[in-house]
N, C-alpha and C positions, 0 to 999 in steps of 0.2 A: 062186710067185715064184722066179726063178732065184737061186742063190747061187754065188759064185765063190771060187776060191782065187787067190792072187797070180799064179799062172802062167796063168790063163785070161783070155781076151779077150771083150769084149762083142761080140755079133753085132748086126746091124742090127735084128733083132726085139727083142733085149734093150734096145737104146738107145731104141727106140720105147716099150717098156713103161715104162722109167724116166722118159722124158719125160712120160708121162701121170701118173705118180706126182708128179712135180715140179709139173706144171700144177695138179693137184688140191690139192696142199699149199699152193700160192700163192693159190688162189682160194676154197677152202672153209675158212673160218675156224672152222667148227664141228667140223672134223675134226682139231683140234690136240690131240695126246696126247703127253705126255712122261713119262718115268719120274722126272724130277726137277723141282722147282719153280723152281730157278735153275741155269742152266748155268754162270754165273760167281759162285759163292757167296762167294768171299773174294778178298782183295787178291792173294795169291800166284797164284791161278788166272787172275785178270784180266790180270796182268802176263805170265804164260806164254802167254796167247793173243795179247795185243797185240804183244809183241816180234817174233815172226816176221812179222806183218803190216807193222809199221813197218820192220823190216830190209829186207823186200822192196821197200817203197815208197821209202825214203830212204837205204838203205845201213846195214849193221850198225855200221860204225865211227862213222858220224854219230850214230846213236841211242845207242850205248854212251857216246859222249862227252858226252851230255846227262844222264848220271846225276849225282846221285840223281834219280829220278823223283818227281814229285808225283802221288799217287794218292788219289782219294777216291770214295766211293759216295754219290751224291746222287740222291734220288728214283728209285732203281732203275737208275741208269746209272753205270758206272765212268768217271770222268774221269781221264785220265792225260796228263801233260805232262812235258817235259824241263826241265832247269835249265841255266843258263849259269854258267861259273866267274866269280868276282868280277872285275870289270873288263872283261869281254867284252861286246860289243854285237852284237845279232843276234836271231834268232828260234829258237824250239824247236818240237818237234812237239806236236800235241794230238790225242788220239784219244778218242772217246766210244763205249763199248760197252754194249749192253743186258745188264743182270744176268740177265734172264730167259732170253734166247735166244742171247746172244753176238754179236748182229748189230752190225756197225760202223755207227754212226749218223753219225759225222763223223770225218774224218781230214785234218789239214792240217799244214803246216810253214811257220813264218814265216821271214822273211829278215833 
């Protein structure tokens, strides 16, 4: 398996090799190995993963303006949403992340 430093580029053959790894990982459910049981084990980690995703999708200023966040772990999923200041009308973001693998299950923003 090829390894790279930050200065190296993938060749066409490397890309094909890694495409095969991705394809196998997505189709072979028995080949799932991880060094940790939970990728997002706590609230702090869940927020640190969710914020850049939300910033990219809805803008950093918008998401920061929706602090404090509501964050809860429910049935193995981190549910995170924004809040509005008192007297404001509108929507906030909602993101749902898998505690086990960090996958984004849902991401929306109300109006």
